[in-house]
Gaussian input, Z-matrix of N, CA and C with variables (Angstrom, degrees):
# hf/3-21g

backbone

0 1
 N
 C     1     B1
 C     2     B2     1     A1
 N     3     B3     2     A2     1     D1
 C     4     B4     3     A3     2     D2
 C     5     B5     4     A4     3     D3
 N     6     B6     5     A5     4     D4
 C     7     B7     6     A6     5     D5
 C     8     B8     7     A7     6     D6
 N     9     B9     8     A8     7     D7
 C    10    B10     9     A9     8     D8
 C    11    B11    10    A10     9     D9
 N    12    B12    11    A11    10    D10
 C    13    B13    12    A12    11    D11
 C    14    B14    13    A13    12    D12
 N    15    B15    14    A14    13    D13
 C    16    B16    15    A15    14    D14
 C    17    B17    16    A16    15    D15
 N    18    B18    17    A17    16    D16
 C    19    B19    18    A18    17    D17
 C    20    B20    19    A19    18    D18
 N    21    B21    20    A20    19    D19
 C    22    B22    21    A21    20    D20
 C    23    B23    22    A22    21    D21
 N    24    B24    23    A23    22    D22
 C    25    B25    24    A24    23    D23
 C    26    B26    25    A25    24    D24
 N    27    B27    26    A26    25    D25
 C    28    B28    27    A27    26    D26
 C    29    B29    28    A28    27    D27
 N    30    B30    29    A29    28    D28
 C    31    B31    30    A30    29    D29
 C    32    B32    31    A31    30    D30
 N    33    B33    32    A32    31    D31
 C    34    B34    33    A33    32    D32
 C    35    B35    34    A34    33    D33
 N    36    B36    35    A35    34    D34
 C    37    B37    36    A36    35    D35
 C    38    B38    37    A37    36    D36
 N    39    B39    38    A38    37    D37
 C    40    B40    39    A39    38    D38
 C    41    B41    40    A40    39    D39
 N    42    B42    41    A41    40    D40
 C    43    B43    42    A42    41    D41
 C    44    B44    43    A43    42    D42
 N    45    B45    44    A44    43    D43
 C    46    B46    45    A45    44    D44
 C    47    B47    46    A46    45    D45
 N    48    B48    47    A47    46    D46
 C    49    B49    48    A48    47    D47
 C    50    B50    49    A49    48    D48
 N    51    B51    50    A50    49    D49
 C    52    B52    51    A51    50    D50
 C    53    B53    52    A52    51    D51
 N    54    B54    53    A53    52    D52
 C    55    B55    54    A54    53    D53
 C    56    B56    55    A55    54    D54
 N    57    B57    56    A56    55    D55
 C    58    B58    57    A57    56    D56
 C    59    B59    58    A58    57    D57
 N    60    B60    59    A59    58    D58
 C    61    B61    60    A60    59    D59
 C    62    B62    61    A61    60    D60
 N    63    B63    62    A62    61    D61
 C    64    B64    63    A63    62    D62
 C    65    B65    64    A64    63    D63
 N    66    B66    65    A65    64    D64
 C    67    B67    66    A66    65    D65
 C    68    B68    67    A67    66    D66
 N    69    B69    68    A68    67    D67
 C    70    B70    69    A69    68    D68
 C    71    B71    70    A70    69    D69
 N    72    B72    71    A71    70    D70
 C    73    B73    72    A72    71    D71
 C    74    B74    73    A73    72    D72
 N    75    B75    74    A74    73    D73
 C    76    B76    75    A75    74    D74
 C    77    B77    76    A76    75    D75
 N    78    B78    77    A77    76    D76
 C    79    B79    78    A78    77    D77
 C    80    B80    79    A79    78    D78
 N    81    B81    80    A80    79    D79
 C    82    B82    81    A81    80    D80
 C    83    B83    82    A82    81    D81
 N    84    B84    83    A83    82    D82
 C    85    B85    84    A84    83    D83
 C    86    B86    85    A85    84    D84
 N    87    B87    86    A86    85    D85
 C    88    B88    87    A87    86    D86
 C    89    B89    88    A88    87    D87
 N    90    B90    89    A89    88    D88
 C    91    B91    90    A90    89    D89
 C    92    B92    91    A91    90    D90
 N    93    B93    92    A92    91    D91
 C    94    B94    93    A93    92    D92
 C    95    B95    94    A94    93    D93
 N    96    B96    95    A95    94    D94
 C    97    B97    96    A96    95    D95
 C    98    B98    97    A97    96    D96
 N    99    B99    98    A98    97    D97
 C   100   B100    99    A99    98    D98
 C   101   B101   100   A100    99    D99
 N   102   B102   101   A101   100   D100
 C   103   B103   102   A102   101   D101
 C   104   B104   103   A103   102   D102
 N   105   B105   104   A104   103   D103
 C   106   B106   105   A105   104   D104
 C   107   B107   106   A106   105   D105
 N   108   B108   107   A107   106   D106
 C   109   B109   108   A108   107   D107
 C   110   B110   109   A109   108   D108
 N   111   B111   110   A110   109   D109
 C   112   B112   111   A111   110   D110
 C   113   B113   112   A112   111   D111
 N   114   B114   113   A113   112   D112
 C   115   B115   114   A114   113   D113
 C   116   B116   115   A115   114   D114
 N   117   B117   116   A116   115   D115
 C   118   B118   117   A117   116   D116
 C   119   B119   118   A118   117   D117
 N   120   B120   119   A119   118   D118
 C   121   B121   120   A120   119   D119
 C   122   B122   121   A121   120   D120
 N   123   B123   122   A122   121   D121
 C   124   B124   123   A123   122   D122
 C   125   B125   124   A124   123   D123
 N   126   B126   125   A125   124   D124
 C   127   B127   126   A126   125   D125
 C   128   B128   127   A127   126   D126
 N   129   B129   128   A128   127   D127
 C   130   B130   129   A129   128   D128
 C   131   B131   130   A130   129   D129
 N   132   B132   131   A131   130   D130
 C   133   B133   132   A132   131   D131
 C   134   B134   133   A133   132   D132
 N   135   B135   134   A134   133   D133
 C   136   B136   135   A135   134   D134
 C   137   B137   136   A136   135   D135
 N   138   B138   137   A137   136   D136
 C   139   B139   138   A138   137   D137
 C   140   B140   139   A139   138   D138
 N   141   B141   140   A140   139   D139
 C   142   B142   141   A141   140   D140
 C   143   B143   142   A142   141   D141
 N   144   B144   143   A143   142   D142
 C   145   B145   144   A144   143   D143
 C   146   B146   145   A145   144   D144
 N   147   B147   146   A146   145   D145
 C   148   B148   147   A147   146   D146
 C   149   B149   148   A148   147   D147
 N   150   B150   149   A149   148   D148
 C   151   B151   150   A150   149   D149
 C   152   B152   151   A151   150   D150
 N   153   B153   152   A152   151   D151
 C   154   B154   153   A153   152   D152
 C   155   B155   154   A154   153   D153
 N   156   B156   155   A155   154   D154
 C   157   B157   156   A156   155   D155
 C   158   B158   157   A157   156   D156
 N   159   B159   158   A158   157   D157
 C   160   B160   159   A159   158   D158
 C   161   B161   160   A160   159   D159
 N   162   B162   161   A161   160   D160
 C   163   B163   162   A162   161   D161
 C   164   B164   163   A163   162   D162
 N   165   B165   164   A164   163   D163
 C   166   B166   165   A165   164   D164
 C   167   B167   166   A166   165   D165
 N   168   B168   167   A167   166   D166
 C   169   B169   168   A168   167   D167
 C   170   B170   169   A169   168   D168
 N   171   B171   170   A170   169   D169
 C   172   B172   171   A171   170   D170
 C   173   B173   172   A172   171   D171
 N   174   B174   173   A173   172   D172
 C   175   B175   174   A174   173   D173
 C   176   B176   175   A175   174   D174
 N   177   B177   176   A176   175   D175
 C   178   B178   177   A177   176   D176
 C   179   B179   178   A178   177   D177
 N   180   B180   179   A179   178   D178
 C   181   B181   180   A180   179   D179
 C   182   B182   181   A181   180   D180
 N   183   B183   182   A182   181   D181
 C   184   B184   183   A183   182   D182
 C   185   B185   184   A184   183   D183
 N   186   B186   185   A185   184   D184
 C   187   B187   186   A186   185   D185
 C   188   B188   187   A187   186   D186
 N   189   B189   188   A188   187   D187
 C   190   B190   189   A189   188   D188
 C   191   B191   190   A190   189   D189
 N   192   B192   191   A191   190   D190
 C   193   B193   192   A192   191   D191
 C   194   B194   193   A193   192   D192
 N   195   B195   194   A194   193   D193
 C   196   B196   195   A195   194   D194
 C   197   B197   196   A196   195   D195
 N   198   B198   197   A197   196   D196
 C   199   B199   198   A198   197   D197
 C   200   B200   199   A199   198   D198
 N   201   B201   200   A200   199   D199
 C   202   B202   201   A201   200   D200
 C   203   B203   202   A202   201   D201
 N   204   B204   203   A203   202   D202
 C   205   B205   204   A204   203   D203
 C   206   B206   205   A205   204   D204
 N   207   B207   206   A206   205   D205
 C   208   B208   207   A207   206   D206
 C   209   B209   208   A208   207   D207
 N   210   B210   209   A209   208   D208
 C   211   B211   210   A210   209   D209
 C   212   B212   211   A211   210   D210
 N   213   B213   212   A212   211   D211
 C   214   B214   213   A213   212   D212
 C   215   B215   214   A214   213   D213
 N   216   B216   215   A215   214   D214
 C   217   B217   216   A216   215   D215
 C   218   B218   217   A217   216   D216
 N   219   B219   218   A218   217   D217
 C   220   B220   219   A219   218   D218
 C   221   B221   220   A220   219   D219
 N   222   B222   221   A221   220   D220
 C   223   B223   222   A222   221   D221
 C   224   B224   223   A223   222   D222
 N   225   B225   224   A224   223   D223
 C   226   B226   225   A225   224   D224
 C   227   B227   226   A226   225   D225
 N   228   B228   227   A227   226   D226
 C   229   B229   228   A228   227   D227
 C   230   B230   229   A229   228   D228
 N   231   B231   230   A230   229   D229
 C   232   B232   231   A231   230   D230
 C   233   B233   232   A232   231   D231
 N   234   B234   233   A233   232   D232
 C   235   B235   234   A234   233   D233
 C   236   B236   235   A235   234   D234

   B1=1.4157
   B2=1.5101
   B3=1.3433
   B4=1.4393
   B5=1.5311
   B6=1.2906
   B7=1.4763
   B8=1.4919
   B9=1.3226
   B10=1.4576
   B11=1.5089
   B12=1.2981
   B13=1.4401
   B14=1.5324
   B15=1.2064
   B16=1.4811
   B17=1.4989
   B18=1.2895
   B19=1.4322
   B20=1.4928
   B21=1.3527
   B22=1.4230
   B23=1.5757
   B24=1.2975
   B25=1.4899
   B26=1.5259
   B27=1.3126
   B28=1.4399
   B29=1.5346
   B30=1.2469
   B31=1.5069
   B32=1.5212
   B33=1.3394
   B34=1.5045
   B35=1.4962
   B36=1.3790
   B37=1.4822
   B38=1.4711
   B39=1.3495
   B40=1.4183
   B41=1.5482
   B42=1.3489
   B43=1.4514
   B44=1.5340
   B45=1.3432
   B46=1.4421
   B47=1.4832
   B48=1.3078
   B49=1.4269
   B50=1.5206
   B51=1.2930
   B52=1.4953
   B53=1.4635
   B54=1.3234
   B55=1.3794
   B56=1.4981
   B57=1.2795
   B58=1.4790
   B59=1.5490
   B60=1.3268
   B61=1.4128
   B62=1.5416
   B63=1.3690
   B64=1.4711
   B65=1.5218
   B66=1.3403
   B67=1.4549
   B68=1.5248
   B69=1.3025
   B70=1.4767
   B71=1.5497
   B72=1.3405
   B73=1.5059
   B74=1.5396
   B75=1.3069
   B76=1.4922
   B77=1.5134
   B78=1.2676
   B79=1.4619
   B80=1.4641
   B81=1.3821
   B82=1.4841
   B83=1.5013
   B84=1.3189
   B85=1.5265
   B86=1.5217
   B87=1.3192
   B88=1.4349
   B89=1.5573
   B90=1.3325
   B91=1.4417
   B92=1.4918
   B93=1.3328
   B94=1.4613
   B95=1.5351
   B96=1.3378
   B97=1.5004
   B98=1.5054
   B99=1.3901
   B100=1.5119
   B101=1.5097
   B102=1.3245
   B103=1.4710
   B104=1.4985
   B105=1.3691
   B106=1.4337
   B107=1.5500
   B108=1.2978
   B109=1.5096
   B110=1.4960
   B111=1.3328
   B112=1.4814
   B113=1.5358
   B114=1.3228
   B115=1.4638
   B116=1.4565
   B117=1.3863
   B118=1.4629
   B119=1.5411
   B120=1.3769
   B121=1.4825
   B122=1.5461
   B123=1.3172
   B124=1.4774
   B125=1.5166
   B126=1.3024
   B127=1.4807
   B128=1.5018
   B129=1.3214
   B130=1.4553
   B131=1.5274
   B132=1.2880
   B133=1.5182
   B134=1.4812
   B135=1.2879
   B136=1.4965
   B137=1.5031
   B138=1.3370
   B139=1.4856
   B140=1.5628
   B141=1.3045
   B142=1.4384
   B143=1.5327
   B144=1.3517
   B145=1.4688
   B146=1.4869
   B147=1.2976
   B148=1.5094
   B149=1.5189
   B150=1.2927
   B151=1.5226
   B152=1.4914
   B153=1.3806
   B154=1.4811
   B155=1.5506
   B156=1.3651
   B157=1.4049
   B158=1.5422
   B159=1.3324
   B160=1.4588
   B161=1.5424
   B162=1.3510
   B163=1.4481
   B164=1.5184
   B165=1.3516
   B166=1.4227
   B167=1.5254
   B168=1.3723
   B169=1.5164
   B170=1.5474
   B171=1.3130
   B172=1.4576
   B173=1.5248
   B174=1.3313
   B175=1.4461
   B176=1.5358
   B177=1.3504
   B178=1.4231
   B179=1.5580
   B180=1.3205
   B181=1.4783
   B182=1.5254
   B183=1.2984
   B184=1.4292
   B185=1.5489
   B186=1.3924
   B187=1.4783
   B188=1.5408
   B189=1.3516
   B190=1.4225
   B191=1.5554
   B192=1.3123
   B193=1.4666
   B194=1.5625
   B195=1.2806
   B196=1.4679
   B197=1.5552
   B198=1.2689
   B199=1.4374
   B200=1.5490
   B201=1.3017
   B202=1.4590
   B203=1.5352
   B204=1.3001
   B205=1.4078
   B206=1.5588
   B207=1.2854
   B208=1.4477
   B209=1.5084
   B210=1.3551
   B211=1.5029
   B212=1.5280
   B213=1.2677
   B214=1.4700
   B215=1.5906
   B216=1.2708
   B217=1.4529
   B218=1.5265
   B219=1.3373
   B220=1.4435
   B221=1.4621
   B222=1.3337
   B223=1.4554
   B224=1.5779
   B225=1.2945
   B226=1.4899
   B227=1.5247
   B228=1.3107
   B229=1.4456
   B230=1.5306
   B231=1.3664
   B232=1.4708
   B233=1.4605
   B234=1.3611
   B235=1.4638
   B236=1.5509
   A1=110.23
   A2=116.97
   A3=120.41
   A4=107.40
   A5=113.78
   A6=119.64
   A7=110.60
   A8=116.25
   A9=123.86
   A10=110.25
   A11=121.40
   A12=126.27
   A13=116.64
   A14=123.48
   A15=120.87
   A16=116.91
   A17=117.60
   A18=119.40
   A19=117.94
   A20=115.34
   A21=120.43
   A22=110.78
   A23=115.80
   A24=121.23
   A25=105.12
   A26=122.75
   A27=123.86
   A28=112.58
   A29=116.32
   A30=123.23
   A31=115.15
   A32=116.46
   A33=116.86
   A34=109.46
   A35=112.18
   A36=119.51
   A37=110.49
   A38=114.16
   A39=124.01
   A40=110.10
   A41=115.44
   A42=114.16
   A43=111.53
   A44=116.49
   A45=120.79
   A46=111.27
   A47=117.29
   A48=121.97
   A49=107.06
   A50=118.09
   A51=121.75
   A52=113.65
   A53=117.88
   A54=124.36
   A55=109.61
   A56=117.29
   A57=123.49
   A58=110.37
   A59=115.77
   A60=118.49
   A61=107.31
   A62=115.95
   A63=120.56
   A64=110.60
   A65=116.40
   A66=121.87
   A67=111.30
   A68=119.09
   A69=121.07
   A70=113.17
   A71=114.33
   A72=114.68
   A73=111.92
   A74=118.59
   A75=120.84
   A76=113.59
   A77=117.99
   A78=118.84
   A79=113.48
   A80=115.27
   A81=121.48
   A82=111.00
   A83=112.51
   A84=119.66
   A85=111.12
   A86=119.52
   A87=121.47
   A88=112.15
   A89=117.47
   A90=121.60
   A91=111.88
   A92=117.49
   A93=122.56
   A94=108.61
   A95=114.37
   A96=119.14
   A97=110.10
   A98=114.76
   A99=117.04
   A100=109.51
   A101=120.01
   A102=120.50
   A103=111.72
   A104=118.27
   A105=123.39
   A106=108.43
   A107=117.52
   A108=118.72
   A109=111.91
   A110=118.07
   A111=120.46
   A112=109.52
   A113=117.16
   A114=119.57
   A115=110.61
   A116=117.79
   A117=121.65
   A118=111.85
   A119=115.84
   A120=118.30
   A121=108.80
   A122=114.45
   A123=123.04
   A124=109.47
   A125=118.10
   A126=121.08
   A127=104.82
   A128=121.53
   A129=124.69
   A130=111.37
   A131=112.62
   A132=120.63
   A133=109.82
   A134=116.11
   A135=122.47
   A136=109.08
   A137=114.99
   A138=121.50
   A139=109.13
   A140=114.43
   A141=117.45
   A142=106.54
   A143=114.04
   A144=123.09
   A145=107.36
   A146=116.78
   A147=121.46
   A148=108.24
   A149=115.50
   A150=118.93
   A151=114.62
   A152=115.97
   A153=124.04
   A154=109.56
   A155=116.02
   A156=121.23
   A157=108.39
   A158=116.47
   A159=121.41
   A160=107.26
   A161=115.24
   A162=118.34
   A163=111.15
   A164=115.19
   A165=122.72
   A166=106.69
   A167=113.51
   A168=119.10
   A169=104.48
   A170=114.62
   A171=120.32
   A172=114.87
   A173=116.95
   A174=121.27
   A175=112.38
   A176=117.45
   A177=121.51
   A178=113.83
   A179=113.47
   A180=117.94
   A181=110.79
   A182=118.96
   A183=119.99
   A184=109.02
   A185=118.53
   A186=120.93
   A187=111.94
   A188=117.42
   A189=118.93
   A190=114.15
   A191=116.65
   A192=123.11
   A193=113.13
   A194=116.75
   A195=120.74
   A196=112.38
   A197=119.68
   A198=122.58
   A199=111.98
   A200=117.94
   A201=122.32
   A202=111.17
   A203=116.24
   A204=120.04
   A205=111.04
   A206=117.26
   A207=121.10
   A208=112.37
   A209=115.43
   A210=118.98
   A211=111.78
   A212=118.45
   A213=121.23
   A214=108.42
   A215=118.16
   A216=120.37
   A217=109.24
   A218=120.33
   A219=120.27
   A220=113.30
   A221=116.82
   A222=122.93
   A223=110.14
   A224=112.56
   A225=120.50
   A226=111.68
   A227=118.30
   A228=122.89
   A229=111.57
   A230=115.19
   A231=120.04
   A232=115.21
   A233=116.96
   A234=121.66
   A235=111.16
   D1=159.53
   D2=176.32
   D3=-134.15
   D4=153.52
   D5=-177.71
   D6=-71.10
   D7=149.96
   D8=178.30
   D9=-97.92
   D10=135.50
   D11=163.51
   D12=72.63
   D13=13.61
   D14=179.38
   D15=53.69
   D16=36.34
   D17=179.18
   D18=111.25
   D19=-15.40
   D20=-177.58
   D21=-74.09
   D22=-22.24
   D23=178.91
   D24=-127.93
   D25=69.75
   D26=-176.80
   D27=-54.66
   D28=132.74
   D29=179.07
   D30=81.46
   D31=-9.52
   D32=178.38
   D33=-87.13
   D34=140.87
   D35=179.00
   D36=-133.26
   D37=165.25
   D38=172.09
   D39=-125.64
   D40=144.54
   D41=173.42
   D42=-67.29
   D43=145.31
   D44=-179.00
   D45=-155.60
   D46=172.50
   D47=171.91
   D48=-119.26
   D49=149.58
   D50=-179.69
   D51=-132.38
   D52=151.15
   D53=169.26
   D54=-81.62
   D55=125.27
   D56=-175.14
   D57=-106.31
   D58=125.54
   D59=176.02
   D60=-118.10
   D61=112.23
   D62=-174.17
   D63=-70.67
   D64=149.15
   D65=-177.41
   D66=-52.39
   D67=-31.95
   D68=-175.87
   D69=-61.54
   D70=-23.88
   D71=179.62
   D72=-112.36
   D73=11.76
   D74=179.91
   D75=-78.22
   D76=-14.39
   D77=179.61
   D78=82.75
   D79=-156.80
   D80=-176.58
   D81=-59.48
   D82=130.78
   D83=176.68
   D84=86.05
   D85=2.37
   D86=176.44
   D87=60.71
   D88=-146.39
   D89=-176.14
   D90=-61.63
   D91=-42.89
   D92=-177.58
   D93=-63.58
   D94=-41.53
   D95=-178.35
   D96=-62.71
   D97=-48.30
   D98=-178.51
   D99=-64.83
   D100=-40.15
   D101=179.35
   D102=-61.29
   D103=-37.29
   D104=179.53
   D105=-69.21
   D106=-44.28
   D107=179.13
   D108=-63.45
   D109=-34.14
   D110=179.71
   D111=-69.88
   D112=-37.49
   D113=-179.93
   D114=-67.85
   D115=-26.83
   D116=-175.94
   D117=-102.00
   D118=6.42
   D119=-178.82
   D120=-67.83
   D121=165.23
   D122=178.13
   D123=-49.19
   D124=-48.04
   D125=169.75
   D126=-109.80
   D127=104.99
   D128=-175.24
   D129=-60.06
   D130=143.62
   D131=175.89
   D132=-128.41
   D133=129.08
   D134=177.28
   D135=-95.90
   D136=125.96
   D137=178.83
   D138=-125.65
   D139=175.13
   D140=170.94
   D141=-127.66
   D142=164.02
   D143=-179.04
   D144=-116.69
   D145=130.84
   D146=174.50
   D147=-152.82
   D148=140.84
   D149=176.56
   D150=50.74
   D151=40.30
   D152=176.15
   D153=61.01
   D154=36.99
   D155=177.66
   D156=-139.16
   D157=146.47
   D158=171.44
   D159=-88.75
   D160=121.61
   D161=-179.69
   D162=-108.78
   D163=128.95
   D164=179.66
   D165=-114.55
   D166=117.72
   D167=-174.58
   D168=-100.25
   D169=114.69
   D170=-179.06
   D171=-80.94
   D172=10.06
   D173=-175.94
   D174=-59.16
   D175=-34.53
   D176=-177.04
   D177=-106.01
   D178=11.99
   D179=176.90
   D180=-89.97
   D181=117.10
   D182=179.53
   D183=-77.12
   D184=153.94
   D185=-175.33
   D186=-54.96
   D187=-38.12
   D188=-177.56
   D189=-75.80
   D190=-1.86
   D191=175.91
   D192=-97.18
   D193=-7.19
   D194=-178.28
   D195=-53.93
   D196=-43.08
   D197=-179.21
   D198=-64.97
   D199=-40.24
   D200=175.34
   D201=-64.23
   D202=-39.96
   D203=-179.60
   D204=-66.87
   D205=-45.09
   D206=176.51
   D207=-61.54
   D208=-40.23
   D209=176.24
   D210=-64.09
   D211=-40.35
   D212=-179.43
   D213=-68.88
   D214=-38.46
   D215=179.11
   D216=-66.60
   D217=-39.86
   D218=177.00
   D219=-68.01
   D220=-36.15
   D221=177.06
   D222=-61.67
   D223=-48.00
   D224=-175.63
   D225=-69.53
   D226=-30.17
   D227=-177.08
   D228=-95.42
   D229=-7.62
   D230=179.09
   D231=69.64
   D232=36.15
   D233=177.52
   D234=-115.34

């Protein structure tokens, strides 16, 4: 599940699916390092960390933003 509304509906969630990036492939700084690099990418990406994984919830990513998201992931992962 993911939170609704960034605090406007505390405790409310929606079912979702997430892209999971395990700590073993996050690179320098592990999950926290990757999350930081994504926040600082050319097109910033907000993720959450759970169970030693970086979780990217595509629920709010519009189809025309897919390319930017992939570019930010590549930038943050150094590929």
